[in-house]
N, C-alpha and C positions, 0 to 999 in steps of 0.2 A: 876375395880380391887380393888377400895377402899370399895365399898359396899359388895364385898366377904369377904375382910378381917373383915369389921364390922359384918358379920355373924358368925366369929370364935368363940367369946365367947358364943353366943346362942348355936351352935352346941357342943362346950366342956361340956355343961350343960346336954345334951343328949347322956348318954351313949349307950342306946339301938339303937337310930339312927346310932351311928359310927360303932357298931357290925353289923348292917344291911349293911351298905356302905362297910365295910370292906369283909363281905361275899361274896357280889355281885361282888366285884373287885377280890377276890380269885377265885371265880367260873368261872368268866370270863376268868383268866388267865390258870386256868387249861384247860377250853373249848379250848382256842387258842393253847395250847401244843398239846391237843388230836388231834386237827384239823391238825395241823403241821406235827406231826407224820403219821397221815393217809394219807395225802396229799405227803408225801414223800415216802410212801410205793406205791403210784399208779403211780409217775412219771416213764416214760420208762428210761431205762438205757441211758448214753449219747453214741452218735454214735462213733465207734470204729475209730482210724485213719487208714491212709494207713499203709502197711506192713513197707513202707520206713519210716514211722515216727516212727513206733516201734523199728526198728532196726538200727536206725541211730547210736545210742550211742555205739552199738557193732561194726560198721564198722569203725570208727575211722576219723580222720581230711580228709583222702583222700576221702572218700565218701562226706564230707561237701563240699569239695573244688569242686568235679564234680557238685553236686547239684547246687553250686553258679555258675558256668560256665553255666550250663543249664539255669538258671534263667537270667542270663546276656544276653544270646543270645535269650531267648524269649523277654526280654524287648529291645533289639535291633531291633527284628522284630516287635514289637508293634511300635516302633518310624518310621520304614520305613512305615508301614500301615496307621500310623496317617498322615504322610506327602503326602501320596498316597491320602488319604480322603481329606486334606486340598486342594490340586491341584485339584480335582474333583469338591469341592464345589466352588472354585474360578471359575473354567469353567462354572460351572451351573450358577453360580451369572452373569458373563459376557453374556452368552447366553440369561438370562433371561432379562438382560439390554437391549439387541439388540431386542429380541421380544418386550419388551414393547415400546420403541423407534419407531418400526415399525407399533405397533398399533395405537401409538399417531400420526403418520405421515398419516395412513389410515383415522383416525378419522376426523384430520384436512381437509383431501381432500374431504372428504363426506360432511363434514360441509360447505365447501367453494363451492361444485358443488349443495348442497343444497340451498344455499343461490342465487347461480347465475340462477338455476332454477326456483326459485320464482320469481326473477327479470323479467324473460322473461313471 
């Protein structure tokens, strides 16, 4: 940073360079503004909301309470479904553990039989 500050007196003695740098900065700013305007014109319009969203302020607080009840019922159903899913996962985990234990027993028996067969 200090070496840039040391260049300041040198640059202040060159007005032509200051004009060139200022012109480049101004052209860059104008180009950015024009590009933003062009990009803004090419952007598709935002997706419209549902009719319920548009008409909610006309329906009043009663409609809002109905919607809140529906949301509460949906959340209650989601909670029930999550409980069922958790129970299914628990059952699958237990079954997986049982099958793993069974496979371990089979492997132990086979290794014991293999050793016994080699000894004879």
